[in-house]
N, C-alpha and C positions, 0 to 999 in steps of 0.2 A: 597781245596780252601776255603779261609776265607770268611765267610758270611759278607756282608756289615752291619755295625752297624747303626741302626736308631737313629738319634740324639734325645736326651731327649727334650721334649717341654720346651720352655722358659717361665718362669713366668714373670709378669711385673717387679719384682725386679731384676731378672737376666738380662732381656733386658736392664734395666736402667744401670746396672753395666757394660754392654758391650758397651754402648754408650759413646762417648766423653763427657766431662763435659759440662753442660748446665747451663745457668744463668736465674734467675727469678728476676724481680723487685718486691719488697714488699713495699707497701706504708703503713706506720704505722697508728695505731689509734691515736686519738687526746688526749693527756694528757696535763698537765700543760705546757704552751707554752709562753716563755718570749720574749718580743720585743728586749731586749738587746742581745739575742742570734742570732737573724735573721735580725735585722733592717738594718744593713749595707749591708747585702746580698740583701735584697729587694730593697734597694736604688740604688745599683751599678751594680748588675748582669744584663746583657742584657736580659736574658731569663725572669727573674723576673720582670724587668721593662716593658717588652712587655706584659706579662700576667697581671700585675697590671693595665696597661692602659686599657686592655679589661675589666677587672673586674670593674674598676671605671665607665666605660661607661654603663655597665649592671645595676649596682645598683644606679648610679647617685650621688655618693659621693666618696671621696678619702678613699679607704680602708686602705692605709698606714697611713694616718693621724688619722683616727678613732682608728686603732689598737695601734698606738703610744700613743694616749691620754688616752686609757683605760688600758694601761699596769699596772699591779699591782692592778687593780680594780676587785674585786671578781665577781661582777655582769657581767663584760665584758669578763670573762675568756672563756666562750663558746658562746658569742654573735655572731650574723651573721657575722659581719665584722672580728672577730677573726677566725671563721671557714673558711672564704674565704681567709684570710691571710695564714692560715695553708695549705689549698689546694694549693694556689699559690706557697708557698715555696716547698712543696713536688714535684709538677710537674716541677717546674723550676730546682730543683736539679736533677731530672731525665733527663731533657733536657741537663743539664751541664754534667752529667755522660756519656751520650751517645756521646756528641760532644767532650768532653775533654779526657775522659778515654777510649772511644771506647767500652763501655758496650752495648751489644746487647741482650736484654732479649728474652727468648723463651716463657715466659708466665708472667702474672701479678697476684699479690695477694694483697688484701687490707683488713685486719681485721678491723672491726668496721668502724669508719669514713673513714679509708683508702680505703674503697670500692669506694668512689667517685673519688679519684685520679686514682685508678686502671682502672675503666671503661672508664675514660677520656683518659688515656694514651693508653689503648687498642683500642680506636677508636669507642666506643659505643655511646659516647655523646661528642659533641664539648665542649671545655673549657668554652665558654661563656654560654652555656646552663647549664653546671654543676654549674657555679656561680649562675645562676638564680635559679636552683633547690635548692642549698644550702640555699639561702636567703629565699625562700618560705617554705622550710622545717623547718627552724629556727622559722619562724612565726607560722607555724602549730604546732610545739612542744610547743612553748610558750603558745599558746591558750589552748592546751590540758591540760598541767600541771597546768594552772591557774584554771581549773575546776576539773580535775581528778588526783588522786594520788598526791595531793598537798604536802604531806610531804615526798614523796619518794626520795631516793638518791641511788646511786650505789657505793659500797665500795669494794676496792681491798684487798684481804688477800693473804699472801704468806707464804711458809714454814708451811702450815697447812695440815696435813694428812687428807685424805678424811673422815676417821672415826671421826676425831675431828670436821671437818666442819659439818658433819651430826649431831653430838651431839649438837653443838651450835644451829643449825637450828631446831633440835627437841625440844630444850628448848623454842625457840620462838613459835613453834607449840603449846606446852603445855600452853603457855600464850595467845593463840589466835592471835598472831602477824603475819601479812602478811610478806612474803618474797619470792623471786625468785632467783635462780641461773642464772645470766646473762652472764656468760662467764667461759669457761674452757680453761685456758691459758697454764698450764703446770702441772706437778706433784705438788700437794699441792698449786696451784696458781689459785684463783677463783675470779670472780666478783659476788658480792651478792647485790641484790636490797632489800631494806627494808625501814621502816619508820625512818626518821631522829631522832624522839624523843627516839628511842631505840638504836641508833647508838653507843653511848658511852658505854652502857651496853654490847652490842654485841662485841665491840672492846676489852673491858676488858675480856670478856669470851674467845675470840680468844687467847688473851695473856696468860690467865690462862691455856689454853689447849696446849700451846707451839708454837702457831703460831705468825705471825707478821702482823701488819696492815700497809698498804700503804695509798694512797690518796683516797679521796671520791669525786664523781662526781655528779654535778647537771647541766642540767637535767639528770635523770636516764636513763639507756639504756638497750636495749635487753632483757627486762623482758617478759616472756610469758603472764603476766597479761595485757600487753599493746596492746591487739588485737584491741581495739577501736581506738588507735592511728594509727595503720596500716591502718585500714579502712578509717580513716579521711584523711591520706596522699594519699591514692589511689584515693579517690573521689575528693579531693580538689586540689591536686598538680600534681600527675603523669599523669593525663589525658592531660595535656598541654605539654607533652614531648614525643618525638619520638626517641626511641633507635634503634641503628643499631647493626647488628651482629659484635662482636669484631674482630679486625684483629689479635689479640693475644688472646689465651685462658685465661680466668680469673678463678681463684680458688675461689669458694664460701666459705665465712667465716662461714657459718652455718653448712655445712656438708662435705666440702672438694670437692664437685663436680666440675668437669672441665667444665666450661661454654663456649659454642661456638656459641650461638645464642642470639638474642635480648631478647626473652621471658625469657630465663634463667637469664640473667642479670637483667631484670626488677624485676623478682621474688626475687632475692637476695637483691636488693635495698629495696624492700618492707618488706621482712622478717627481715631486721635488727631491726625493731621496736619491734618485739615480739618473736624473736628466739635468744637463746644464741649463742655467737660466740664460735668456737671450733678450736683453733689454732693447737692442735695435729692432727686433721683431715686434716688441710691444709698442715702441714708438711708431712704427709703420702702421700698425693697426689703429692706434689712436688717431693718427693723421688721417687715415682713410675713413675714419668714423666722424670726421669733422671737428675733432677736438682742437681747440686753439689755446686753451689754458689748462694747466694742471696745478692742483693744490697738493703739495707734498705734506701729508698729515703725519707728523712724527719726527723724531730726531733723525736727521739725515745729513751725511757728509759725502754722499755718493751720487745717487740717481738724479737729484735735482741740479747737480753741478757739472755733469759730463756734457761734452759738446753737443751730442745728438739731441739732448733735451733742450738746451738753450737755443739751439738753431731752429727748433720746430714749434716751441710753445712759449707762451707767457708763463712764467713759473712763479707761483706764490708759495713761499715756505710757511707752513702752519706749524710753529713750534711753541714750546712752553713760554719762552721769553715774550713772544708776540702776544700770547694769550694773557700773560701777566701784566702787560703794560698798563691797562686801565687801573689796576690796583696801585701800581707805582705812582701814576698821576694823581690818584685820590689821596695817597699818603702825602705827596708833595703839597697838594692843595691844603690839606689839613694843617701841615706844618707852617705854611705861609700865612694862614689865618690866625695862628697863635701869637 
């Protein structure tokens, strides 16, 4: 008589492989963001119009008008109204993808600024409260950087081996120059915070070491040295907001933890000020949760394109151009009938 065989215990990875494909919504971090790419979407999409009306009521001005007027203005690139416009676009595209494409996510993720859209979509904070939070945090950051780390910026480097990055940062150490790694995006892809006066020299050194330079951000983000900014935000801003447990799990962008309660979401939102983002950890958590497809909801030239994303998921970019295509086809059909 044959002995019954005991099945081998399943690891999280093997369980994920045995499950049917699952989808996550990923709300991207905020990079350079042009009105010309999203203006018509904001003006005509019913989801965007509804959300803009709410945002306007919260802040007391036309977000659309301010964003249009500041397009191309370097000072307005990360202003409160631009941040609110970006938030509105990302969430409205998620609304559109759910309604039009039938996408139903199992969890949400939002690296960097994308946190705010993720926790809103997941139900931890109503949209109007997230708009208010965004406006108040923009004010908080502006006040902080007017006094502290006044010369700091955050710079993106790509195709830079870890040893080359450490060499360039070690040379800054030798000069007594401050720096922090603010993000681990992919193999050879990092966010580095440092003083703007040494930025050109640092960029040249990265190039000499075989790496490539991308864009530079101000205000700077996610630097461990910004602990005082975290405390300021907690004391002056977050006390006025009540978070709920998310209806969908949210992946923390600091360590990949799967957040299912309000306290975890609150900690993630606060840790964004002084903890580096770690996209590879987020990828690992989504893989372990059985995610096979991610929908990048919003303007993105980063997280949907790095190697670790494409190697592990089917990637669907949900952007304004995709959402506007039915309107383009309708206009073409009307012209053809004339």
